[in-house]
C-alpha positions as CSV (number, residue, x, y, z in Angstrom):
1,M,34.1,181.8,60.5
2,V,35.8,185.2,61.0
3,R,34.1,187.7,63.3
4,E,35.1,191.3,63.6
5,A,36.0,192.4,67.0
6,A,37.9,195.3,68.6
7,V,39.5,196.2,71.9
8,L,40.4,199.5,73.5
9,V,43.7,200.1,75.3
10,P,42.6,202.7,77.9
11,V,45.6,204.7,79.2
12,Y,45.4,207.5,81.6
13,P,47.9,209.6,83.6
14,R,48.1,209.4,87.3
15,S,48.6,212.5,89.3
16,D,52.4,211.9,89.2
17,G,52.3,211.7,85.4
18,E,52.9,207.9,85.2
19,L,50.6,206.3,82.6
20,I,48.3,203.5,83.7
21,V,46.8,200.8,81.4
22,V,43.3,199.6,82.5
23,L,42.6,195.9,82.3
24,V,39.4,194.0,82.9
25,G,39.3,191.0,85.2
26,R,36.9,188.4,83.8
27,V,34.5,186.7,86.3
28,Q,35.3,183.0,87.0
29,D,32.2,181.5,85.7
30,W,32.4,183.0,82.2
31,V,34.1,181.4,79.1
32,H,37.3,183.5,79.8
33,G,37.0,183.3,83.6
34,G,39.8,184.6,85.6
35,Q,41.7,186.2,82.7
36,L,42.8,189.8,82.5
37,A,41.8,191.5,79.3
38,L,41.4,194.8,77.5
39,P,37.8,196.0,77.2
40,G,36.2,195.1,73.9
41,G,34.3,192.5,72.0
42,E,32.5,191.5,68.9
43,R,31.3,194.1,66.4
44,D,27.6,194.9,66.8
45,P,25.5,195.7,63.7
46,A,24.7,199.1,65.2
47,D,28.4,200.0,65.5
48,A,29.5,202.4,62.8
49,D,33.0,200.9,62.7
50,L,35.5,198.9,64.9
51,A,36.4,202.0,66.9
52,G,32.7,202.3,67.7
53,S,32.7,198.6,68.8
54,A,35.7,199.2,71.1
55,L,34.2,202.3,72.6
56,R,30.8,200.7,73.2
57,A,32.4,197.7,74.9
58,A,34.6,199.9,77.1
59,N,31.5,201.8,78.2
60,Q,29.6,198.5,79.0
61,E,32.6,196.8,80.7
62,I,34.3,199.6,82.6
63,G,31.9,202.6,82.3
64,L,34.2,204.6,80.1
65,A,32.2,207.3,78.4
66,G,33.1,208.1,74.8
67,D,32.8,211.8,75.4
68,R,35.5,211.6,78.1
69,L,38.3,210.3,76.0
70,A,40.4,210.9,72.9
71,L,41.1,208.1,70.5
72,L,44.9,208.5,69.9
73,A,45.5,205.8,67.2
74,A,44.2,202.6,65.6
75,L,46.3,199.6,65.3
76,P,46.2,197.7,62.0
77,V,43.7,194.9,61.7
């Protein structure tokens, strides 16, 4: 069974201009415990599209508000 899912690659500039990629550390007792990951997950029926899925998950996982970012590009499925 194929399930639609999406991740966000959050990148922000430090004060010195260097770009930082944000990763999520998964808790040890979860199915992906101890792994580093990009924020994201399975598409929810309420999500308009996969970009919406990635934005929702990033908000849930790292508190990244959709009104505080710019979506630069989408990678091919």
